[in-house]
SELORO-711398 format. One record per residue (C-alpha): residue number from 1; residue in one letter; x, y, z. Coordinates in nm, 4 decimals. Each point is the difference from the previous one (the first is absolute). Last residue first. Example, Ala and Ser with C-alpha at 12.3 -4.5 7.8 and 13.67 -1.06 7.14 Angstrom:
# residues 2
  nr rest        x        y        z
   2    s   1.3670  -0.1060   0.7140
   1    a  -0.1370  -0.3440   0.0660
# end
This chain:
# residues 108
  nr rest        x        y        z
 108    x  -4.1672   7.9759   3.6077
 107    x  -0.2339   0.2536  -0.1572
 106    x  -0.1582  -0.2154  -0.2685
 105    x   0.1181   0.2034  -0.2948
 104    x   0.3328   0.1062   0.1491
 103    x   0.1067  -0.3219   0.1666
 102    x  -0.1696  -0.2222  -0.2554
 101    x   0.1960   0.1231  -0.2975
 100    x   0.3492  -0.1481   0.0075
  99    x  -0.0237  -0.2546   0.2818
  98    x  -0.3572  -0.0930  -0.0844
  97    x   0.0948  -0.0484  -0.3650
  96    x   0.2997  -0.2139   0.0993
  95    x  -0.2152  -0.2107   0.2303
  94    x  -0.2572  -0.0530  -0.2742
  93    x   0.2668  -0.0923  -0.2556
  92    x   0.1590  -0.2437   0.2439
  91    x  -0.3359  -0.1609   0.0716
  90    x  -0.0561  -0.0532  -0.3720
  89    x   0.3539  -0.1294  -0.0504
  88    x  -0.0522  -0.2895   0.2408
  87    x   0.0438  -0.0344   0.3736
  86    x   0.1426  -0.2775   0.2196
  85    x   0.3460   0.0514  -0.1526
  84    x   0.2024  -0.3131  -0.0679
  83    x   0.3741   0.0546   0.0137
  82    x   0.1694  -0.1406  -0.3083
  81    x   0.3005  -0.2261  -0.0337
  80    x   0.2704  -0.0642  -0.2560
  79    x  -0.0406   0.3187  -0.2018
  78    x   0.2157   0.0199  -0.3125
  77    x  -0.2357   0.2608  -0.1487
  76    x  -0.0689  -0.2153  -0.3046
  75    x  -0.0274  -0.3168   0.2123
  74    x  -0.2403   0.1574   0.2495
  73    x  -0.2120   0.1383  -0.2832
  72    x   0.0077  -0.3351  -0.1797
  71    x  -0.1039  -0.1881   0.3142
  70    x  -0.2864   0.2398   0.0744
  69    x  -0.1238  -0.0260  -0.3606
  68    x   0.0157  -0.3807   0.0082
  67    x  -0.1762  -0.0120   0.3364
  66    x  -0.2735   0.2332  -0.1210
  65    x  -0.0515  -0.2157  -0.3075
  64    x  -0.0325  -0.3105   0.2176
  63    x  -0.2264   0.1740   0.2542
  62    x  -0.2464   0.1535  -0.2418
  61    x  -0.2552  -0.2802  -0.0616
  60    x  -0.0202  -0.1103   0.3643
  59    x   0.0070   0.3558   0.1373
  58    x  -0.3776   0.0624   0.0327
  57    x  -0.0462  -0.3296   0.1852
  56    x   0.2659   0.0926   0.2581
  55    x   0.3464  -0.1551   0.0042
  54    x   0.1872   0.0640   0.3258
  53    x   0.0402  -0.3637   0.0998
  52    x  -0.0974  -0.2397  -0.2812
  51    x  -0.3566  -0.1341  -0.0268
  50    x  -0.0862   0.2817  -0.2436
  49    x   0.2547  -0.1449  -0.2415
  48    x  -0.2302  -0.2949  -0.0795
  47    x  -0.2399   0.1959  -0.2213
  46    x   0.2979   0.1514  -0.1851
  45    x   0.1384  -0.3450  -0.0930
  44    x   0.3429  -0.0634   0.1503
  43    x   0.3058  -0.0351  -0.2248
  42    x   0.0466   0.3767  -0.0286
  41    x   0.0095   0.0268   0.3777
  40    x   0.2819  -0.2543   0.0237
  39    x   0.1903   0.1762  -0.2770
  38    x  -0.0226   0.3342   0.1877
  37    x   0.0576  -0.1375   0.3513
  36    x   0.3758  -0.0595   0.0086
  35    x   0.0661   0.3287  -0.1777
  34    x  -0.1809   0.1876   0.2788
  33    x   0.1981  -0.1647   0.2784
  32    x   0.3225   0.0613  -0.1938
  31    x  -0.0944   0.3643  -0.0510
  30    x  -0.0211   0.0380   0.3751
  29    x  -0.3096   0.1100   0.1873
  28    x   0.0380   0.2123   0.3147
  27    x  -0.2755   0.0818   0.2501
  26    x   0.0765   0.2862   0.2355
  25    x  -0.0352   0.0396   0.3756
  24    x  -0.0012   0.3540   0.1278
  23    x   0.1543   0.1798   0.2932
  22    x   0.3274  -0.1908   0.0138
  21    x   0.0721  -0.2182  -0.2982
  20    x  -0.1797  -0.3310   0.0075
  19    x   0.0191  -0.1667  -0.3383
  18    x  -0.2950  -0.2244  -0.0778
  17    x   0.0883  -0.2310  -0.2872
  16    x  -0.2154  -0.0380  -0.3086
  15    x  -0.1237  -0.3537  -0.0564
  14    x  -0.0573   0.0027  -0.3738
  13    x  -0.3778  -0.0023   0.0365
  12    x  -0.0066   0.2872   0.2447
  11    x   0.2455   0.1965  -0.2108
  10    x  -0.1918  -0.0627  -0.3212
   9    x  -0.3273   0.1135   0.1549
   8    x   0.1592   0.3101   0.1536
   7    x   0.1732   0.0847  -0.3283
   6    x  -0.3295  -0.0359  -0.1896
   5    x  -0.1870   0.1979   0.2637
   4    x   0.2287   0.2889  -0.0860
   3    x   0.3062   0.1873   0.1162
   2    x   0.3273  -0.1923  -0.0164
   1    x   0.2849   0.2098   0.1373
# end
């Protein structure tokens, strides 16, 4: 499970595949898709990366490093594909806190 804007940006750029599986559709990015884009991204000047799908101005300087880290994590864990989560760690932490403490403190 890839949970961050970085994974979402990389997946959009790399051409993640929509997998329809019953109730929910999921976006899947393969390691091969990611590995195909890392050298291509590195060859593009940061100012020009913003023209690519999924790359926002605030990600232009981070996207190559993020791609390398994502690739190395997938390689180390022998993961061939990753499901892209629409939320990031911050939202997960908030939801976990609400689940653990919100019911008693907030009365729901």
